[in-house]
C-alpha positions in Angstrom: 20.8 -28.5 -63.0 21.3 -27.5 -59.4 18.9 -24.9 -58.1 19.7 -21.3 -57.3 19.7 -20.2 -53.7 18.4 -16.7 -52.9 19.2 -15.3 -49.5 16.7 -12.7 -48.5 13.8 -11.5 -46.3 10.3 -11.2 -47.6 9.5 -7.6 -48.8 13.2 -6.5 -48.6 15.6 -5.9 -51.5 15.7 -9.6 -52.3 12.2 -9.2 -53.7 13.8 -7.5 -56.7 15.5 -10.7 -57.7 12.9 -13.1 -56.4 10.3 -11.5 -58.8 12.6 -12.2 -61.7 13.4 -15.8 -60.7 9.6 -16.4 -60.6 9.0 -14.6 -63.9 11.6 -16.7 -65.7 10.3 -19.9 -64.0 13.8 -20.7 -62.6 14.2 -23.4 -59.9 15.5 -21.8 -56.7 15.4 -22.1 -52.9 14.6 -19.1 -50.8 16.8 -19.0 -47.7 15.2 -16.6 -45.2 17.9 -14.5 -43.5 15.9 -12.4 -41.0 16.3 -8.8 -39.9 19.9 -7.9 -40.6 19.7 -4.8 -38.5 18.4 -6.4 -35.2 19.4 -10.0 -35.4 23.1 -11.0 -35.0 22.3 -14.5 -36.1 20.9 -13.2 -39.4 24.1 -11.2 -40.0 26.3 -14.2 -39.1 24.3 -16.5 -41.4 24.6 -14.2 -44.4 28.3 -13.4 -43.7 29.2 -16.9 -44.6 28.3 -16.2 -48.3 28.5 -12.4 -48.5 31.0 -10.6 -46.3 29.0 -7.3 -46.8 26.0 -9.0 -45.1 23.6 -7.5 -47.7 20.6 -8.8 -49.7 19.9 -9.9 -52.3 22.6 -12.5 -52.3 22.2 -15.2 -55.0 24.2 -18.4 -55.2 24.3 -19.7 -58.7 24.0 -23.4 -59.7 27.7 -23.7 -60.0 28.3 -22.3 -56.6 29.4 -18.7 -57.5 27.9 -15.9 -55.5 26.3 -12.9 -57.0 25.3 -9.7 -55.3 23.9 -6.3 -56.5 20.5 -6.5 -58.0 21.3 -4.8 -61.2 24.2 -7.2 -61.9 21.9 -10.1 -61.2 19.2 -8.7 -63.4 21.6 -8.5 -66.4 23.1 -11.9 -65.6 19.7 -13.7 -65.4 18.8 -12.3 -68.8 22.0 -13.7 -70.3 21.6 -17.0 -68.5 18.1 -17.5 -69.7 18.8 -16.2 -73.2 15.6 -14.1 -73.0 15.0 -10.5 -73.7 11.5 -10.0 -72.1 12.9 -8.4 -69.0 16.1 -6.9 -70.4 16.2 -5.4 -73.9 18.7 -7.1 -76.1 21.8 -5.3 -77.6 20.7 -2.9 -80.3 17.1 -2.7 -79.1 15.9 0.9 -79.1 14.9 0.7 -75.5 18.3 -0.6 -74.3 19.9 2.7 -73.4 16.9 4.0 -71.4 16.6 0.6 -69.7 20.3 0.6 -68.6 20.1 4.3 -67.5 17.1 3.9 -65.3 18.1 0.5 -63.9 21.3 1.9 -62.6 19.6 5.1 -61.5 17.3 3.1 -59.3 20.0 1.1 -57.6 22.7 3.8 -57.5 20.6 6.7 -56.4 17.3 5.6 -54.8 18.2 2.3 -53.3 21.1 3.7 -51.2 18.8 6.2 -49.5 17.4 3.2 -47.6 20.9 2.2 -46.6 21.4 5.7 -45.1 18.3 5.7 -42.9 18.1 2.0 -42.0 21.1 2.6 -39.7 22.0 6.3 -39.7 24.7 5.8 -37.1 27.0 4.5 -39.8 26.9 8.0 -41.4 26.0 10.4 -38.6 27.7 9.7 -35.3 25.9 12.3 -33.2 22.5 10.8 -32.1 20.8 14.2 -32.0 21.6 14.8 -35.6 20.2 11.5 -36.8 16.6 12.5 -37.0 17.2 15.6 -39.2 19.5 13.5 -41.3 16.8 10.9 -41.9 14.3 13.6 -42.7 16.7 15.2 -45.2 17.3 11.8 -46.9 13.5 11.1 -47.1 13.0 14.5 -48.8 15.9 13.8 -51.2 14.4 10.4 -52.0 11.1 12.0 -52.9 12.9 14.3 -55.3 14.6 11.4 -56.9 11.3 9.6 -57.4 9.9 12.8 -58.9 12.6 12.7 -61.6 11.6 9.1 -62.4 8.0 10.0 -62.5 8.7 12.7 -65.1 10.5 10.2 -67.3 8.3 7.1 -66.9 6.2 6.0 -69.9 2.9 4.3 -70.2 1.6 1.7 -69.8 5.0 0.5 -68.8 8.1 2.4 -67.8 9.6 2.1 -71.3 6.3 2.7 -73.0 4.7 -0.3 -74.7 7.6 -2.5 -73.8 7.5 -4.4 -70.4 10.8 -4.9 -68.6 12.5 -5.6 -65.3 12.1 -1.8 -64.5 8.4 -2.4 -64.0 9.1 -5.2 -61.5 11.5 -2.8 -59.7 8.8 -0.2 -59.5 6.2 -2.7 -58.4 8.4 -3.7 -55.5 9.9 -0.3 -54.5 6.5 1.5 -54.2 6.0 -0.6 -51.1 8.9 1.0 -49.4 9.1 4.6 -48.0 7.5 6.9 -49.0 5.0 4.0 -49.7 2.0 3.6 -51.9 -0.2 6.5 -50.8 2.6 8.9 -51.7 3.0 7.4 -55.1 -0.7 7.5 -55.7 -0.8 11.2 -54.9 2.6 12.3 -56.3 3.6 9.8 -58.9 0.6 8.5 -60.8 2.5 7.0 -63.7 4.7 5.0 -61.3 1.6 4.0 -59.3 -0.1 2.8 -62.5 3.0 0.8 -63.5 3.0 -0.8 -60.1 -0.7 -1.7 -60.3 -0.1 -3.4 -63.7 3.0 -5.3 -62.5 1.1 -6.6 -59.5 -1.7 -7.9 -61.9 0.7 -10.2 -63.7 -0.9 -13.6 -63.2 2.3 -15.7 -62.9 3.6 -13.4 -60.1 0.6 -13.5 -57.8 2.3 -16.0 -55.4 5.3 -13.7 -55.3 3.3 -10.6 -54.4 1.4 -12.5 -51.7 4.6 -13.8 -50.2 6.3 -10.5 -50.0 3.5 -7.9 -49.6 0.5 -9.8 -48.2 -1.1 -6.7 -46.8 -0.8 -4.6 -50.0 
């Protein structure tokens, strides 16, 4: 079978999918894109496969292109026929899993889109700094809601899932690990456990070598 091709940048949103590819043991090639905000060549390279010029972008073995990390998460579970990252239909954890998977990608993830290039949303340069500050505060409130709901030792309680990999990756992004340690101890603990998974040690080192 032909390999998958994952377009991404280490430590960026592509890490959400890269972790799953490694966890499942799937054969893939990582195509480094570069900084999409500062490098025109990076944007041009990605535009050839994804007109939105966003990562993660995953090319399937049959040549189809998938985007949106939540969609990829669900597809990979179906493709592998496994339920260790995504609860199967009828599982008691399924509803909570789907709710919080979409919450992370529909509510928290877009806050990075807003502040990465605020000029797309706020045209007046003088207003961009307070806009970014407001988004940062809003993001912290969103994480606080997740913290209130998170279980232990994993997000869904005793059951490990892709949500734990999402948390493990996303705590490296703003507001970053010290904030989670001080304000979201359950999420901080989940992240620590996810980063201790033996089969994913190369993944963590590639994406967050200084963590």
